N, CA, C and O atoms as CSV, one atom per row, in Angstrom:
chain,resi,resn,atom,element,x,y,z
A,1,MET,N,N,-116.881,83.069,-11.968
A,1,MET,CA,C,-117.974,83.893,-11.508
A,1,MET,C,C,-117.418,85.224,-11.006
A,1,MET,O,O,-116.443,85.257,-10.255
A,2,LEU,N,N,-118.043,86.306,-11.424
A,2,LEU,CA,C,-117.579,87.632,-11.040
A,2,LEU,C,C,-118.229,88.071,-9.740
A,2,LEU,O,O,-119.385,87.748,-9.466
A,3,SER,N,N,-117.477,88.802,-8.954
A,3,SER,CA,C,-118.041,89.341,-7.720
A,3,SER,C,C,-118.987,90.494,-8.052
A,3,SER,O,O,-119.027,90.964,-9.190
A,4,ARG,N,N,-119.726,90.935,-7.081
A,4,ARG,CA,C,-120.683,92.024,-7.287
A,4,ARG,C,C,-119.962,93.304,-7.697
A,4,ARG,O,O,-120.431,94.038,-8.568
A,5,ASN,N,N,-118.826,93.566,-7.067
A,5,ASN,CA,C,-118.041,94.756,-7.408
A,5,ASN,C,C,-117.538,94.692,-8.853
A,5,ASN,O,O,-117.585,95.694,-9.566
A,6,GLU,N,N,-117.063,93.535,-9.287
A,6,GLU,CA,C,-116.579,93.383,-10.652
A,6,GLU,C,C,-117.708,93.556,-11.670
A,6,GLU,O,O,-117.496,94.143,-12.731
A,7,GLN,N,N,-118.905,93.053,-11.357
A,7,GLN,CA,C,-120.049,93.223,-12.240
A,7,GLN,C,C,-120.423,94.699,-12.363
A,7,GLN,O,O,-120.759,95.168,-13.451
A,8,GLN,N,N,-120.367,95.426,-11.257
A,8,GLN,CA,C,-120.662,96.856,-11.299
A,8,GLN,C,C,-119.632,97.592,-12.144
A,8,GLN,O,O,-119.984,98.479,-12.921
A,9,GLN,N,N,-118.381,97.235,-11.998
A,9,GLN,CA,C,-117.330,97.871,-12.786
A,9,GLN,C,C,-117.531,97.597,-14.283
A,9,GLN,O,O,-117.331,98.487,-15.111
A,10,LEU,N,N,-117.924,96.371,-14.624
A,10,LEU,CA,C,-118.186,96.044,-16.024
A,10,LEU,C,C,-119.358,96.849,-16.574
A,10,LEU,O,O,-119.314,97.301,-17.718
A,11,ARG,N,N,-120.403,97.033,-15.775
A,11,ARG,CA,C,-121.544,97.848,-16.212
A,11,ARG,C,C,-121.123,99.289,-16.454
A,11,ARG,O,O,-121.580,99.920,-17.406
A,12,VAL,N,N,-120.245,99.818,-15.587
A,12,VAL,CA,C,-119.743,101.183,-15.763
A,12,VAL,C,C,-118.954,101.286,-17.064
A,12,VAL,O,O,-119.107,102.253,-17.810
A,13,ILE,N,N,-118.118,100.302,-17.334
A,13,ILE,CA,C,-117.327,100.298,-18.570
A,13,ILE,C,C,-118.240,100.196,-19.790
A,13,ILE,O,O,-118.014,100.884,-20.785
A,14,GLU,N,N,-119.270,99.344,-19.727
A,14,GLU,CA,C,-120.215,99.214,-20.837
A,14,GLU,C,C,-120.928,100.535,-21.108
A,14,GLU,O,O,-121.071,100.938,-22.262
A,15,ARG,N,N,-121.371,101.205,-20.058
A,15,ARG,CA,C,-122.047,102.496,-20.235
A,15,ARG,C,C,-121.102,103.521,-20.848
A,15,ARG,O,O,-121.509,104.319,-21.693
A,16,TRP,N,N,-119.831,103.500,-20.419
A,16,TRP,CA,C,-118.854,104.439,-20.973
A,16,TRP,C,C,-118.681,104.209,-22.471
A,16,TRP,O,O,-118.632,105.160,-23.251
A,17,PHE,N,N,-118.588,102.919,-22.872
A,17,PHE,CA,C,-118.463,102.608,-24.297
A,17,PHE,C,C,-119.703,103.036,-25.065
A,17,PHE,O,O,-119.596,103.560,-26.174
A,18,GLU,N,N,-120.878,102.818,-24.487
A,18,GLU,CA,C,-122.117,103.207,-25.164
A,18,GLU,C,C,-122.167,104.714,-25.395
A,18,GLU,O,O,-122.652,105.169,-26.431
A,19,ILE,N,N,-121.673,105.477,-24.448
A,19,ILE,CA,C,-121.698,106.933,-24.562
A,19,ILE,C,C,-120.591,107.423,-25.492
A,19,ILE,O,O,-120.832,108.285,-26.338
A,20,SER,N,N,-119.399,106.891,-25.347
A,20,SER,CA,C,-118.255,107.403,-26.106
A,20,SER,C,C,-118.242,106.950,-27.566
A,20,SER,O,O,-117.835,107.715,-28.441
A,21,ASP,N,N,-118.679,105.724,-27.842
A,21,ASP,CA,C,-118.651,105.215,-29.222
A,21,ASP,C,C,-119.858,104.307,-29.470
A,21,ASP,O,O,-119.732,103.083,-29.455
A,22,PRO,N,N,-121.030,104.913,-29.697
A,22,PRO,CA,C,-122.238,104.093,-29.879
A,22,PRO,C,C,-122.189,103.215,-31.133
A,22,PRO,O,O,-122.788,102.139,-31.155
A,23,GLU,N,N,-121.484,103.662,-32.173
A,23,GLU,CA,C,-121.400,102.865,-33.397
A,23,GLU,C,C,-120.621,101.567,-33.159
A,23,GLU,O,O,-121.019,100.505,-33.638
A,24,LEU,N,N,-119.521,101.654,-32.425
A,24,LEU,CA,C,-118.749,100.456,-32.092
A,24,LEU,C,C,-119.570,99.524,-31.209
A,24,LEU,O,O,-119.565,98.309,-31.410
A,25,THR,N,N,-120.270,100.088,-30.238
A,25,THR,CA,C,-121.092,99.276,-29.346
A,25,THR,C,C,-122.160,98.533,-30.137
A,25,THR,O,O,-122.390,97.345,-29.909
A,26,ARG,N,N,-122.816,99.230,-31.069
A,26,ARG,CA,C,-123.851,98.603,-31.887
A,26,ARG,C,C,-123.256,97.503,-32.755
A,26,ARG,O,O,-123.849,96.432,-32.885
A,27,ALA,N,N,-122.104,97.748,-33.344
A,27,ALA,CA,C,-121.468,96.745,-34.211
A,27,ALA,C,C,-121.075,95.503,-33.418
A,27,ALA,O,O,-121.218,94.384,-33.911
A,28,LEU,N,N,-120.584,95.687,-32.202
A,28,LEU,CA,C,-120.189,94.538,-31.384
A,28,LEU,C,C,-121.400,93.734,-30.936
A,28,LEU,O,O,-121.348,92.505,-30.885
A,29,ARG,N,N,-122.488,94.422,-30.610
A,29,ARG,CA,C,-123.689,93.705,-30.184
A,29,ARG,C,C,-124.313,92.921,-31.328
A,29,ARG,O,O,-124.753,91.786,-31.143
A,30,GLU,N,N,-124.352,93.525,-32.510
A,30,GLU,CA,C,-125.008,92.890,-33.652
A,30,GLU,C,C,-124.081,91.952,-34.413
A,30,GLU,O,O,-124.541,91.166,-35.241
A,31,GLY,N,N,-122.794,92.025,-34.144
A,31,GLY,CA,C,-121.842,91.180,-34.864
A,31,GLY,C,C,-121.602,91.655,-36.282
A,31,GLY,O,O,-121.174,90.879,-37.137
A,32,ARG,N,N,-121.876,92.929,-36.538
A,32,ARG,CA,C,-121.683,93.506,-37.864
A,32,ARG,C,C,-120.247,93.968,-38.013
A,32,ARG,O,O,-119.819,94.899,-37.330
A,33,PHE,N,N,-119.510,93.336,-38.887
A,33,PHE,CA,C,-118.142,93.752,-39.140
A,33,PHE,C,C,-117.980,94.002,-40.630
A,33,PHE,O,O,-118.641,93.388,-41.467
A,34,ARG,N,N,-117.099,94.902,-40.922
A,34,ARG,CA,C,-116.798,95.239,-42.310
A,34,ARG,C,C,-116.074,94.058,-42.947
A,34,ARG,O,O,-115.059,93.585,-42.435
A,35,HIS,N,N,-116.602,93.597,-44.053
A,35,HIS,CA,C,-115.984,92.459,-44.744
A,35,HIS,C,C,-115.034,92.950,-45.819
A,35,HIS,O,O,-115.179,94.048,-46.356
A,36,LEU,N,N,-114.081,92.128,-46.111
A,36,LEU,CA,C,-113.131,92.458,-47.172
A,36,LEU,C,C,-113.808,92.347,-48.527
A,36,LEU,O,O,-114.628,91.459,-48.760
A,37,GLY,N,N,-113.455,93.255,-49.406
A,37,GLY,CA,C,-113.913,93.144,-50.778
A,37,GLY,C,C,-113.150,92.029,-51.479
A,37,GLY,O,O,-112.112,91.574,-50.999
A,38,ARG,N,N,-113.666,91.601,-52.599
A,38,ARG,CA,C,-113.030,90.491,-53.314
A,38,ARG,C,C,-111.615,90.845,-53.752
A,38,ARG,O,O,-110.706,90.022,-53.643
A,39,PHE,N,N,-111.422,92.076,-54.252
A,39,PHE,CA,C,-110.090,92.481,-54.709
A,39,PHE,C,C,-109.099,92.500,-53.559
A,39,PHE,O,O,-107.987,91.987,-53.685
A,40,ARG,N,N,-109.497,93.092,-52.431
A,40,ARG,CA,C,-108.576,93.167,-51.295
A,40,ARG,C,C,-108.263,91.773,-50.750
A,40,ARG,O,O,-107.136,91.505,-50.333
A,41,ARG,N,N,-109.253,90.896,-50.756
A,41,ARG,CA,C,-109.032,89.530,-50.290
A,41,ARG,C,C,-108.026,88.818,-51.194
A,41,ARG,O,O,-107.163,88.083,-50.714
A,42,LEU,N,N,-108.144,89.042,-52.511
A,42,LEU,CA,C,-107.199,88.426,-53.444
A,42,LEU,C,C,-105.787,88.998,-53.282
A,42,LEU,O,O,-104.803,88.266,-53.393
A,43,VAL,N,N,-105.691,90.308,-53.020
A,43,VAL,CA,C,-104.379,90.921,-52.807
A,43,VAL,C,C,-103.729,90.327,-51.558
A,43,VAL,O,O,-102.542,90.000,-51.571
A,44,CYS,N,N,-104.505,90.188,-50.478
A,44,CYS,CA,C,-103.965,89.599,-49.246
A,44,CYS,C,C,-103.501,88.159,-49.492
A,44,CYS,O,O,-102.412,87.770,-49.072
A,45,LEU,N,N,-104.326,87.387,-50.167
A,45,LEU,CA,C,-103.971,85.996,-50.446
A,45,LEU,C,C,-102.734,85.912,-51.335
A,45,LEU,O,O,-101.860,85.074,-51.115
A,46,ALA,N,N,-102.666,86.788,-52.346
A,46,ALA,CA,C,-101.506,86.783,-53.242
A,46,ALA,C,C,-100.228,87.158,-52.497
A,46,ALA,O,O,-99.185,86.536,-52.697
A,47,LEU,N,N,-100.308,88.182,-51.631
A,47,LEU,CA,C,-99.124,88.577,-50.858
A,47,LEU,C,C,-98.668,87.463,-49.924
A,47,LEU,O,O,-97.472,87.188,-49.816
A,48,MET,N,N,-99.620,86.823,-49.250
A,48,MET,CA,C,-99.251,85.753,-48.326
A,48,MET,C,C,-98.663,84.554,-49.067
A,48,MET,O,O,-97.696,83.949,-48.606
A,49,THR,N,N,-99.247,84.215,-50.212
A,49,THR,CA,C,-98.719,83.100,-51.007
A,49,THR,C,C,-97.333,83.422,-51.563
A,49,THR,O,O,-96.415,82.605,-51.492
A,50,PHE,N,N,-97.198,84.627,-52.117
A,50,PHE,CA,C,-95.907,85.060,-52.655
A,50,PHE,C,C,-94.839,85.070,-51.559
A,50,PHE,O,O,-93.713,84.622,-51.778
A,51,GLY,N,N,-95.195,85.581,-50.387
A,51,GLY,CA,C,-94.252,85.607,-49.270
A,51,GLY,C,C,-93.834,84.218,-48.833
A,51,GLY,O,O,-92.657,83.972,-48.568
A,52,ALA,N,N,-94.799,83.304,-48.758
A,52,ALA,CA,C,-94.478,81.930,-48.356
A,52,ALA,C,C,-93.570,81.254,-49.384
A,52,ALA,O,O,-92.645,80.526,-49.024
A,53,LEU,N,N,-93.845,81.502,-50.672
A,53,LEU,CA,C,-92.981,80.925,-51.713
A,53,LEU,C,C,-91.564,81.482,-51.637
A,53,LEU,O,O,-90.593,80.737,-51.769
A,54,LEU,N,N,-91.446,82.797,-51.424
A,54,LEU,CA,C,-90.109,83.382,-51.318
A,54,LEU,C,C,-89.362,82.878,-50.087
A,54,LEU,O,O,-88.150,82.667,-50.134
A,55,ILE,N,N,-90.077,82.688,-48.998
A,55,ILE,CA,C,-89.425,82.135,-47.802
A,55,ILE,C,C,-88.917,80.727,-48.086
A,55,ILE,O,O,-87.802,80.368,-47.708
A,56,GLY,N,N,-89.744,79.940,-48.752
A,56,GLY,CA,C,-89.316,78.579,-49.115
A,56,GLY,C,C,-88.115,78.583,-50.051
A,56,GLY,O,O,-87.158,77.838,-49.840
A,57,LEU,N,N,-88.163,79.420,-51.088
A,57,LEU,CA,C,-87.034,79.513,-52.014
A,57,LEU,C,C,-85.773,80.032,-51.311
A,57,LEU,O,O,-84.667,79.547,-51.553
A,58,GLY,N,N,-85.962,81.015,-50.448
A,58,GLY,CA,C,-84.815,81.561,-49.725
A,58,GLY,C,C,-84.187,80.542,-48.794
A,58,GLY,O,O,-82.968,80.524,-48.620
A,59,ALA,N,N,-85.011,79.696,-48.197
A,59,ALA,CA,C,-84.479,78.654,-47.309
A,59,ALA,C,C,-83.723,77.598,-48.107
A,59,ALA,O,O,-82.659,77.139,-47.692
A,60,VAL,N,N,-84.278,77.217,-49.256
A,60,VAL,CA,C,-83.618,76.195,-50.079
A,60,VAL,C,C,-82.328,76.735,-50.682
A,60,VAL,O,O,-81.314,76.039,-50.712
A,61,ALA,N,N,-82.368,77.985,-51.167
A,61,ALA,CA,C,-81.199,78.570,-51.819
A,61,ALA,C,C,-80.236,79.223,-50.833
A,61,ALA,O,O,-79.166,79.691,-51.223
A,62,ALA,N,N,-80.611,79.252,-49.567
A,62,ALA,CA,C,-79.809,79.900,-48.519
A,62,ALA,C,C,-79.523,81.357,-48.888
A,62,ALA,O,O,-78.400,81.844,-48.758
A,63,ASN,N,N,-80.569,82.029,-49.351
A,63,ASN,CA,C,-80.449,83.415,-49.775
A,63,ASN,C,C,-81.186,84.302,-48.763
A,63,ASN,O,O,-82.405,84.209,-48.619
A,64,VAL,N,N,-80.448,85.148,-48.077
A,64,VAL,CA,C,-81.013,85.994,-47.033
A,64,VAL,C,C,-81.955,87.041,-47.624
A,64,VAL,O,O,-82.968,87.377,-47.011
A,65,PHE,N,N,-81.632,87.554,-48.802
A,65,PHE,CA,C,-82.481,88.564,-49.425
A,65,PHE,C,C,-83.874,88.012,-49.736
A,65,PHE,O,O,-84.875,88.681,-49.480
A,66,LEU,N,N,-83.942,86.791,-50.288
A,66,LEU,CA,C,-85.235,86.173,-50.570
A,66,LEU,C,C,-86.016,85.927,-49.282
A,66,LEU,O,O,-87.229,86.131,-49.238
A,67,LEU,N,N,-85.333,85.496,-48.256
A,67,LEU,CA,C,-85.994,85.299,-46.964
A,67,LEU,C,C,-86.570,86.614,-46.438
A,67,LEU,O,O,-87.706,86.652,-45.966
A,68,PHE,N,N,-85.798,87.675,-46.518
A,68,PHE,CA,C,-86.239,88.970,-46.012
A,68,PHE,C,C,-87.459,89.485,-46.785
A,68,PHE,O,O,-88.438,89.927,-46.183
A,69,VAL,N,N,-87.395,89.426,-48.114
A,69,VAL,CA,C,-88.515,89.901,-48.937
A,69,VAL,C,C,-89.740,89.016,-48.716
A,69,VAL,O,O,-90.864,89.517,-48.690
A,70,GLY,N,N,-89.540,87.727,-48.560
A,70,GLY,CA,C,-90.654,86.819,-48.286
A,70,GLY,C,C,-91.323,87.110,-46.963
A,70,GLY,O,O,-92.551,87.131,-46.871
A,71,ILE,N,N,-90.522,87.333,-45.936
A,71,ILE,CA,C,-91.086,87.672,-44.624
A,71,ILE,C,C,-91.823,88.997,-44.687
A,71,ILE,O,O,-92.887,89.146,-44.086
A,72,LEU,N,N,-91.270,89.952,-45.404
A,72,LEU,CA,C,-91.903,91.260,-45.554
A,72,LEU,C,C,-93.248,91.140,-46.283
A,72,LEU,O,O,-94.233,91.744,-45.859
A,73,ALA,N,N,-93.296,90.376,-47.360
A,73,ALA,CA,C,-94.537,90.193,-48.119
A,73,ALA,C,C,-95.582,89.440,-47.296
A,73,ALA,O,O,-96.754,89.817,-47.287
A,74,LEU,N,N,-95.168,88.399,-46.619
A,74,LEU,CA,C,-96.092,87.616,-45.792
A,74,LEU,C,C,-96.651,88.469,-44.657
A,74,LEU,O,O,-97.848,88.423,-44.374
A,75,THR,N,N,-95.797,89.237,-44.016
A,75,THR,CA,C,-96.234,90.103,-42.922
A,75,THR,C,C,-97.194,91.173,-43.422
A,75,THR,O,O,-98.185,91.472,-42.756
A,76,THR,N,N,-96.917,91.751,-44.577
A,76,THR,CA,C,-97.806,92.763,-45.138
A,76,THR,C,C,-99.176,92.169,-45.453
A,76,THR,O,O,-100.197,92.789,-45.157
A,77,GLY,N,N,-99.212,91.001,-46.035
A,77,GLY,CA,C,-100.487,90.345,-46.335
A,77,GLY,C,C,-101.291,90.042,-45.086
A,77,GLY,O,O,-102.503,90.254,-45.052
A,78,VAL,N,N,-100.615,89.548,-44.061
A,78,VAL,CA,C,-101.303,89.240,-42.805
A,78,VAL,C,C,-101.814,90.517,-42.146
A,78,VAL,O,O,-102.932,90.537,-41.631
A,79,CYS,N,N,-101.019,91.575,-42.155
A,79,CYS,CA,C,-101.454,92.840,-41.545
A,79,CYS,C,C,-102.650,93.431,-42.280
A,79,CYS,O,O,-103.561,93.960,-41.643
A,80,LEU,N,N,-102.665,93.352,-43.595
A,80,LEU,CA,C,-103.817,93.827,-44.356
A,80,LEU,C,C,-105.065,93.026,-44.016
A,80,LEU,O,O,-106.157,93.580,-43.893
A,81,ARG,N,N,-104.894,91.733,-43.869
A,81,ARG,CA,C,-106.035,90.861,-43.538
A,81,ARG,C,C,-106.549,91.152,-42.141
A,81,ARG,O,O,-107.758,91.277,-41.946
A,82,ILE,N,N,-105.664,91.261,-41.168
A,82,ILE,CA,C,-106.075,91.524,-39.796
A,82,ILE,C,C,-106.657,92.923,-39.665
A,82,ILE,O,O,-107.629,93.127,-38.938
A,83,GLY,N,N,-106.075,93.876,-40.358
A,83,GLY,CA,C,-106.574,95.242,-40.293
A,83,GLY,C,C,-107.974,95.398,-40.839
A,83,GLY,O,O,-108.671,96.345,-40.476
A,84,ALA,N,N,-108.401,94.504,-41.692
A,84,ALA,CA,C,-109.733,94.599,-42.280
A,84,ALA,C,C,-110.797,93.963,-41.393
A,84,ALA,O,O,-111.978,94.034,-41.734
A,85,LEU,N,N,-110.440,93.360,-40.296
A,85,LEU,CA,C,-111.414,92.713,-39.427
A,85,LEU,C,C,-112.044,93.679,-38.430
A,85,LEU,O,O,-112.872,93.276,-37.613
A,86,ARG,N,N,-111.666,94.922,-38.491
A,86,ARG,CA,C,-112.216,95.913,-37.573
A,86,ARG,C,C,-113.642,96.278,-37.964
A,86,ARG,O,O,-113.985,96.210,-39.144
A,87,PRO,N,N,-114.476,96.660,-37.010
A,87,PRO,CA,C,-115.858,97.038,-37.327
A,87,PRO,C,C,-115.915,98.342,-38.091
A,87,PRO,O,O,-117.000,98.808,-38.438
């Protein structure tokens, strides 16, 4: 439970967001987020799958280069996916 002072501070912050970025405020209230297109979703899935396979192959073959490229591909796929969740 929030104190009265904390509730007032939250109201001030909400008003600031409404004034500074009304589009973000509207998107958060309505739950409207930009969805990934089918192509971008497939690219993210392909990168993550490719990265996971390279990590597995690199671990089995004890190859540092395969591990590095796999981690890089997996990280890129995850970052693309997370970056698309913004309103």
